[in-house]
SELUM-886735 format. One line per field, with one value per atom (N, C-alpha, C): atom name; x, z, y; residue number from 1; residue in three letters. Coordinates in nm, 4 decimals, padded with zeros to 6 digits, always signed. Atoms other than C-alpha are relative to their C-alpha. Example, Ala and Ser with C-alpha at 12.3 -4.5 7.8 and 13.67 -1.06 7.14 Angstrom:
// SELUM-886735
a: [N  CA  C  N  CA  C] $
u: [+00.0890  +01.2300  +00.0900  -00.0820  +01.3670  -00.0770] $
w: [+00.0000  +00.7800  +00.0000  -00.0060  +00.7140  +00.0730] $
v: [-00.1190  -00.4500  +00.1200  -00.1190  -00.1060  +00.1090] $
k: [1  1  1  2  2  2] $
r: [ala  ala  ala  ser  ser  ser] $
//
This chain:
// SELUM-886735
a: [N  CA  C  N  CA  C  N  CA  C  N  CA  C  N  CA  C  N  CA  C  N  CA  C  N  CA  C  N  CA  C  N  CA  C  N  CA  C  N  CA  C  N  CA  C  N  CA  C  N  CA  C  N  CA  C  N  CA  C  N  CA  C  N  CA  C  N  CA  C  N  CA  C  N  CA  C  N  CA  C  N  CA  C  N  CA  C  N  CA  C  N  CA  C  N  CA  C  N  CA  C  N  CA  C  N  CA  C  N  CA  C  N  CA  C  N  CA  C  N  CA  C  N  CA  C  N  CA  C  N  CA  C  N  CA  C  N  CA  C  N  CA  C  N  CA  C  N  CA  C  N  CA  C  N  CA  C  N  CA  C  N  CA  C  N  CA  C  N  CA  C  N  CA  C  N  CA  C  N  CA  C  N  CA  C  N  CA  C  N  CA  C  N  CA  C  N  CA  C  N  CA  C  N  CA  C  N  CA  C  N  CA  C  N  CA  C  N  CA  C  N  CA  C  N  CA  C  N  CA  C  N  CA  C  N  CA  C  N  CA  C  N  CA  C  N  CA  C  N  CA  C  N  CA  C  N  CA  C  N  CA  C  N  CA  C  N  CA  C  N  CA  C  N  CA  C  N  CA  C  N  CA  C  N  CA  C  N  CA  C  N  CA  C  N  CA  C  N  CA  C  N  CA  C  N  CA  C] $
u: [-00.0117  +08.8339  +00.1346  -00.1177  +09.0849  +00.0668  -00.0764  +09.3493  -00.0792  +00.0751  +09.1053  -00.1226  +00.1160  +08.8450  -00.1147  +00.1274  +08.5928  +00.0145  -00.0003  +08.4812  +00.0370  -00.0402  +08.6008  -00.1101  +00.1146  +08.2645  +00.0238  -00.0118  +08.2783  -00.1121  +00.1169  +08.0516  -00.1098  +00.1070  +07.8568  -00.0711  +00.0596  +07.7973  -00.0923  +00.0775  +07.6790  -00.1228  +00.1169  +07.4432  -00.1033  +00.0787  +07.2978  -00.0797  +00.0678  +07.2014  -00.1257  +00.1395  +06.8966  -00.0906  +00.0798  +06.7612  -00.0257  +00.0230  +06.8155  -00.0961  +00.1057  +06.6324  -00.1328  +00.1247  +06.3422  -00.0595  +00.0390  +06.3313  -00.0500  +00.0373  +06.3148  -00.1324  +00.1281  +06.0385  -00.1096  +00.1092  +05.8271  -00.0583  +00.0354  +05.8179  -00.0948  +00.0890  +05.6283  -00.1425  +00.1370  +05.2721  -00.0317  +00.0509  +05.1134  -00.1408  +00.1307  +04.8306  -00.0566  +00.0815  +04.5583  +00.0051  +00.0060  +04.5701  -00.1506  +00.1551  +04.2056  -00.0117  +00.0343  +04.0308  +00.0501  -00.0454  +04.1287  +00.1562  -00.1569  +04.5075  +00.0129  -00.0071  +04.4625  -00.0150  +00.0372  +04.2959  +00.1089  -00.1218  +04.5769  +00.1099  -00.1150  +04.8440  -00.0178  +00.0195  +04.6835  +00.0114  -00.0218  +04.6713  +00.1493  -00.1386  +05.0360  +00.0745  -00.0596  +05.1292  -00.0243  +00.0278  +04.9620  +00.0675  -00.0638  +05.0831  +00.1479  -00.1324  +05.4371  +00.0703  -00.0580  +05.4863  +00.0715  -00.0716  +05.5766  -00.0486  +00.0592  +05.5470  -00.1079  +00.1205  +05.2284  +00.0502  -00.0387  +05.4236  +00.0639  -00.0662  +05.6348  -00.1174  +00.1042  +05.3094  -00.0725  +00.0679  +05.1506  +00.0796  -00.0945  +05.4599  -00.0202  +00.0079  +05.4425  -00.1365  +00.1349  +05.0670  -00.0220  +00.0146  +05.0815  +00.0818  -00.0899  +05.3672  -00.0764  +00.0651  +05.1781  -00.1317  +00.1264  +04.8484  +00.0325  -00.0271  +05.0212  +00.1223  -00.0819  +05.2515  +00.1403  -00.1437  +05.5733  +00.0831  -00.0988  +05.8864  +00.0501  -00.0593  +06.0070  +00.1536  -00.1445  +06.3799  +00.0361  -00.0179  +06.5160  +00.1253  -00.0957  +06.7896  -00.0361  +00.0757  +06.5460  -00.0124  +00.0037  +06.6064  -00.1342  +00.1365  +06.2389  -00.0656  +00.0517  +06.1755  +00.0681  -00.0854  +06.4427  -00.0749  +00.0568  +06.3338  -00.1606  +00.1369  +05.9831  -00.0284  +00.0261  +05.8284  -00.0353  +00.0280  +05.8182  +00.0929  -00.1014  +06.1156  +00.1399  -00.1499  +06.4655  +00.0856  -00.0772  +06.6721  +00.1543  -00.1441  +07.0288  +00.0549  -00.0730  +07.2386  +00.0708  -00.0752  +07.3639  +00.1504  -00.1547  +07.7463  +00.0476  -00.0399  +07.8904  +00.1237] $
w: [+00.1264  +10.4685  -00.0668  +00.0627  +10.2053  -00.0183  -00.0006  +10.1354  -00.0933  +00.0720  +09.8843  +00.0651  -00.0791  +10.1637  -00.0217  +00.0102  +10.0440  +00.0861  -00.0745  +10.2108  -00.0801  +00.0789  +09.9321  -00.1039  +00.0895  +09.7434  -00.1367  +00.1314  +09.3787  -00.0262  +00.0356  +09.2032  -00.0410  +00.0583  +09.0391  +00.1170  -00.1178  +09.3938  +00.0578  -00.0658  +09.5268  -00.0916  +00.0793  +09.2293  +00.0127  -00.0160  +09.2818  +00.1338  -00.1240  +09.6515  +00.0093  -00.0061  +09.5933  -00.0754  +00.0627  +09.3532  +00.0883  -00.0985  +09.6175  +00.1055  -00.0978  +09.8715  -00.0557  +00.0749  +09.6299  -00.0068  +00.0195  +09.5663  +00.1346  -00.1293  +09.9390  +00.0442  -00.0450  +10.0076  -00.0714  +00.0826  +09.7303  +00.0502  -00.0583  +09.9339  +00.1191  -00.1162  +10.2130  -00.0501  +00.0276  +10.2430  +00.0835  -00.0680  +10.3319  +00.0569  -00.0730  +10.5893  +00.0601  -00.0674  +10.7110  +00.1576  -00.1309  +11.0594  +00.0432  -00.0212  +11.1382  +00.1602  -00.1365  +11.4743  +00.0850  -00.0745  +11.5737  +00.0299  -00.0176  +11.5348  +00.0864  -00.0818  +11.6989  +00.1518  -00.1373  +12.0113  +00.0536  -00.0391  +12.0228  +00.0309  -00.0310  +12.0015  +00.1279  -00.1179  +12.2742  +00.1198  -00.1061  +12.4974  +00.0190  -00.0282  +12.4411  +00.0368  -00.0371  +12.4901  +00.1437  -00.1484  +12.8301  +00.0795  -00.0845  +12.9437  -00.0063  +00.0199  +12.8080  +00.0203  -00.0083  +12.8607  -00.1232  +00.1270  +12.5020  -00.0644  +00.0814  +12.2884  -00.0894  +00.0805  +12.0761  -00.1417  +00.1316  +11.7449  +00.0104  -00.0221  +11.8734  +00.0132  -00.0288  +11.9930  -00.1281  +00.1359  +11.6406  -00.0791  +00.0565  +11.4959  +00.0466  -00.0709  +11.7517  -00.0203  +00.0138  +11.7279  -00.1415  +00.1452  +11.3403  -00.0238  +00.0244  +11.3437  +00.0782  -00.0624  +11.5987  -00.0675  +00.0695  +11.4120  -00.1392  +00.1177  +11.0988  +00.0033  -00.0134  +11.2544  -00.0539  +00.0452  +11.1693  +00.1158  -00.1142  +11.3746  -00.0219  +00.0165  +11.4351  +00.0210  -00.0033  +11.3660  +00.0290  -00.0295  +11.5309  +00.0789  -00.0885  +11.6955  +00.1067  -00.0896  +11.8978  +00.1427  -00.1311  +12.2691  +00.0734  -00.0648  +12.3484  -00.0205  +00.0369  +12.1932  +00.0641  -00.0583  +12.3815  +00.0951  -00.0863  +12.5435  -00.0240  +00.0221  +12.4029  -00.0899  +00.0739  +12.2606  -00.1432  +00.1349  +11.8800  -00.0550  +00.0469  +11.8530  -00.0025  +00.0020  +11.7363  +00.0176  -00.0321  +11.9034  -00.0227  +00.0205  +11.7867  +00.0330  -00.0483  +11.9639  -00.1152  +00.1048  +11.7403  +00.0247  -00.0152  +11.6825  -00.1190  +00.1076  +11.4896  -00.0637] $
v: [-00.0744  +07.0962  -00.0137  +00.0143  +07.0821  +00.1316  -00.1259  +07.3629  +00.1071  -00.0987  +07.5247  +00.0592  -00.0502  +07.5822  -00.0851  +00.0717  +07.3211  -00.1283  +00.1223  +07.0074  -00.1221  +00.1001  +06.7958  -00.0513  +00.0436  +06.7579  +00.0624  -00.0536  +06.8049  +00.0820  -00.0868  +07.0649  -00.0852  +00.0835  +06.7791  -00.0598  +00.0549  +06.6269  +00.1018  -00.1001  +06.9699  +00.0321  -00.0348  +07.0243  -00.1187  +00.1255  +06.6635  +00.0087  +00.0042  +06.7427  +00.0404  -00.0554  +06.9565  -00.1024  +00.1060  +06.6849  -00.1103  +00.1043  +06.4160  +00.0462  -00.0541  +06.6336  -00.0019  +00.0099  +06.6671  -00.1325  +00.1390  +06.3015  -00.0579  +00.0551  +06.2201  +00.0613  -00.0863  +06.4959  -00.0650  +00.0432  +06.3411  -00.1322  +00.1321  +06.0162  +00.0259  -00.0378  +06.1967  +00.0424  -00.0539  +06.3233  +00.1270  -00.1055  +06.6488  -00.0416  +00.0331  +06.6037  +00.1292  -00.1086  +06.8329  +00.0068  -00.0054  +06.9547  +00.0114  +00.0004  +06.8447  +00.0141  -00.0152  +06.8658  -00.1187  +00.1230  +06.5082  +00.0106  -00.0285  +06.5948  +00.1216  -00.1149  +06.9282  -00.0321  +00.0478  +06.7654  -00.0914  +00.0866  +06.4954  +00.0781  -00.0935  +06.7727  +00.0659  -00.0755  +06.9777  -00.1041  +00.0944  +06.6725  -00.0343  +00.0228  +06.5875  +00.1222  -00.1280  +06.9447  +00.0160  -00.0076  +06.9465  -00.1087  +00.0998  +06.6078  +00.0003  +00.0037  +06.6445  +00.1335  -00.1341  +07.0175  +00.0420  -00.0301  +07.0458  +00.1260  -00.1108  +07.3577  -00.0596  +00.0494  +07.3330  -00.0559  +00.0434  +07.3216  -00.1335  +00.1385  +07.0203  -00.1022  +00.1007  +06.8564  -00.0294  +00.0203  +06.8889  -00.1050  +00.1007  +06.7139  -00.1360  +00.1270  +06.4386  -00.0722  +00.0521  +06.3934  -00.0509  +00.0336  +06.3764  -00.1277  +00.1183  +06.1188  -00.1139  +00.1092  +05.9068  -00.0456  +00.0351  +05.9280  -00.0897  +00.0598  +05.8123  -00.1181  +00.1088  +05.5565  +00.0253  -00.0349  +05.7501  +00.0180  -00.0450  +05.8119  +00.1331  -00.1469  +06.1618  -00.0211  -00.0058  +06.1961  +00.1510  -00.1414  +06.5148  +00.0106  -00.0367  +06.6947  +00.1065  -00.0936  +06.9087  -00.0736  +00.0577  +06.8310  -00.0165  +00.0111  +06.8925  -00.1449  +00.1202  +06.5590  -00.1243  +00.1002  +06.3649  -00.0901  +00.1080  +06.0368  -00.0160  +00.0274  +06.0561  -00.1322  +00.1208  +05.7347  +00.0323  -00.0232  +05.7282  +00.0950  -00.1082  +05.9669  -00.0675  +00.0320  +05.9043  +00.1264  -00.1191  +06.1874  -00.0253  -00.0003  +06.2525  +00.1285  -00.1285  +06.5181  +00.0492  -00.0730  +06.7802  +00.0040  -00.0245  +06.7663  +00.0869  -00.0839  +07.0492  -00.0459] $
k: [1  1  1  2  2  2  3  3  3  4  4  4  5  5  5  6  6  6  7  7  7  8  8  8  9  9  9  10  10  10  11  11  11  12  12  12  13  13  13  14  14  14  15  15  15  16  16  16  17  17  17  18  18  18  19  19  19  20  20  20  21  21  21  22  22  22  23  23  23  24  24  24  25  25  25  26  26  26  27  27  27  28  28  28  29  29  29  30  30  30  31  31  31  32  32  32  33  33  33  34  34  34  35  35  35  36  36  36  37  37  37  38  38  38  39  39  39  40  40  40  41  41  41  42  42  42  43  43  43  44  44  44  45  45  45  46  46  46  47  47  47  48  48  48  49  49  49  50  50  50  51  51  51  52  52  52  53  53  53  54  54  54  55  55  55  56  56  56  57  57  57  58  58  58  59  59  59  60  60  60  61  61  61  62  62  62  63  63  63  64  64  64  65  65  65  66  66  66  67  67  67  68  68  68  69  69  69  70  70  70  71  71  71  72  72  72  73  73  73  74  74  74  75  75  75  76  76  76  77  77  77  78  78  78  79  79  79  80  80  80  81  81  81  82  82  82  83  83  83  84  84  84  85  85  85  86  86  86  87  87  87  88  88  88] $
r: [met  met  met  asn  asn  asn  pro  pro  pro  gln  gln  gln  gly  gly  gly  ser  ser  ser  ser  ser  ser  gly  gly  gly  ser  ser  ser  ser  ser  ser  ser  ser  ser  ser  ser  ser  glu  glu  glu  met  met  met  arg  arg  arg  ala  ala  ala  met  met  met  pro  pro  pro  leu  leu  leu  gln  gln  gln  ala  ala  ala  val  val  val  ala  ala  ala  val  val  val  met  met  met  gln  gln  gln  gln  gln  gln  gly  gly  gly  ala  ala  ala  val  val  val  val  val  val  asp  asp  asp  leu  leu  leu  asp  asp  asp  ala  ala  ala  arg  arg  arg  leu  leu  leu  ala  ala  ala  leu  leu  leu  leu  leu  leu  ala  ala  ala  ala  ala  ala  arg  arg  arg  ile  ile  ile  ser  ser  ser  leu  leu  leu  glu  glu  glu  arg  arg  arg  lys  lys  lys  leu  leu  leu  pro  pro  pro  met  met  met  ala  ala  ala  asp  asp  asp  ser  ser  ser  val  val  val  ile  ile  ile  leu  leu  leu  ala  ala  ala  thr  thr  thr  ala  ala  ala  arg  arg  arg  ala  ala  ala  tyr  tyr  tyr  gly  gly  gly  ala  ala  ala  thr  thr  thr  val  val  val  trp  trp  trp  thr  thr  thr  gln  gln  gln  asp  asp  asp  ala  ala  ala  asp  asp  asp  phe  phe  phe  lys  lys  lys  asp  asp  asp  leu  leu  leu  pro  pro  pro  gly  gly  gly  val  val  val  gln  gln  gln  phe  phe  phe  arg  arg  arg  lys  lys  lys  his  his  his  thr  thr  thr  pro  pro  pro] $
//
């Protein structure tokens, strides 16, 4: 932080951040949680001892050939996951 208490980002940079986030989100897709995904998630949850919500995320990523990027330790060392330890 600088002496004024900010991280050094200008106000115009700060205003641009939400627009950048929206642009990135528009590159994604919203998919339905259908029976096929639900059953795959249930199987992953049982096999990996993952919470069901995490299993839904992983099942969806696998079904669509996506990589899960996370700092959630529940996903550590799972195939198809890029885990990064949170550093404050």
